[in-house]
N, C-alpha and C positions, 0 to 999 in steps of 0.2 A: 629568273628576272625575265620580265618582258616589256619592251617597249613599243607603243603601239601609237598607230596616225588615225587621228578620226574627224572627218568631214563627211557633208551631207549637201544636199541641192546642187549639185552641178550642172542642173539640168544638160547636159550633153556637151560642156564646155572642159575641153583638158585646157592647163596649164602645165608647162614642163616645169614651174615652180612645184607642183605638187611632187613629182619625182626628187626635185633635189631637196626639200625641207623630209621628207618622208622614206629619205636613203638610208637611215639608220635604224628602220624601223624594223621589229619583226614581225607587224601583224598592221594592215592597213581596215580600219573600218567604215563601209560606206552607208550613213542613215536616211540613205533612198532619194528620192527623185535625180535616178542618175543620170536618166535623159538616154541614153546610147550605151550599148552592152560595152562599147570599146573602151571606155572610161575602164571598168572592170577588167578587161583584158591588158590595157598598158599597166593597171596596178600590179595584176601577177608578175610583168615585168621588174617593178620597184622594190618587193617584198616577197620573202616564203609564203606568207598566207593573206588571203584576203576574204575578209566575209562584208556582202552587201546585201542589202533590205531593196524591197521594191520600194515606191512611193506613191503616190497620186495622181502623178504624171507620167509615171512608168507604165509602158504595153512592151511588145514586140517580142523582143530576144531577153530583155532585163525582166519581164514578168514571167517568162517560161523557166526562168533559170536561180532568180531573187527570190526567195519567201517573202512575207511583208512582216515577218518576226522570227526572230533568232534568239533560243535560249542556247547560253554553254557555259562552259567551265574554263577560263584561263588563272592558272597557277591558284591561289585559294579565292579567288573572286567567281559568284556566278553572276554571268550580264544578260541582259534583255538589251538587242539591239530592234529599232525597228524606226518609221519614219514619223507616225503622227501618236505620240503618247501624253502628251502634254508636260506638266512639270510641277514640281511639290508646292500643294497647295490648290493645285488646277489639274489636276491626272483627266486625259482623256476617261470617256465612261468605261467602265470597266478593267479598266489598267491597276488602278488602285490594287482592286482584291487580287489582281494576277500577282504584282510586285510581292504581295504579302506571302499569296499561296506557294510561289516558287521560290521564294527566299533571297531574292535577288538583290547583290551587292550594289551595283552600277548598272543603271539605266541610260541607253544613246539613245536619242531618238536628233529629228530632223524638225522641215518640216515649215518652222516660224521664221526663218532666216534673223531669227535673235538669237545673238550667243546667250549662253547663261552655261554657268556651273554652280551648281547649287547643292545642299545635304538636307537631307529630309530625316530631320530628327525622327519621327513620328514611325517610319517606316527601317530607316539605322542605313541608306541609302546613299550613295552619289550618284547625282543624274547631272549628266553633260547634254547640252545643245551645241552644237558647232559652229552654229551660224550659220553662214551661206559660201561654199566657196566658187560659185558661178558666176555668172556676168547677168543672170535673167532674174529676174523680183526687184523688188523696193530697196535692199538694202543698200546702204553705202560703203561699207567694208567690207571685204571678202575673209574670209577667216580659216583657219585647220588648226587643231590640236594635238598635241601631244603628250601621252601620259606611262609614267612607268609604271607596272604590274608586279610587285616582288611579293610573293607568295600573298598575303590577302592585305598587304599594303599597296593602297594608290598612293601616288606622290608625283612631283616635279610634272605639273601639270604646266603646259606652254600653250599658250594662245599666240598663236603667229597670225598678222595682220599680212594680206598680199597688198600692196599698194601698187597702182593704178601704173601699169610699164617698167615695175624695179622690182628685184630679183633682190 
């Protein structure tokens, strides 16, 4: 069983609440637009494992160290982590085919700054976009997600809202 912390679109913003909320996680996944590689380094102090992909605003060290797309297995779940992927019914170009071909069970992305947790019945997969955790962008609420993966079971999906100035 693994507890996963998921977020995206920090745009270089570090908030100590990331460490507080993710301190019980086995892994933290950042779905792009990291903004500054020190975000990844700080996450590595919080959880035993960190997976991060680059987004459309990323450059420099983030681009050198983080791929645009990661496919991996955790417990009994095959995961695709990327920044721009779309969502069920409106997948980004080529994404639906890739999800089918790879047999993905969980697709995690960012980019839109819109929190979405949706099940795609056609592809039989869970899609998670954690919204945005940083302060740059048009979103009004900053969000994080925690999820438990136990074998092939994905459960206990928790949305955490980061209210301005509150812990």
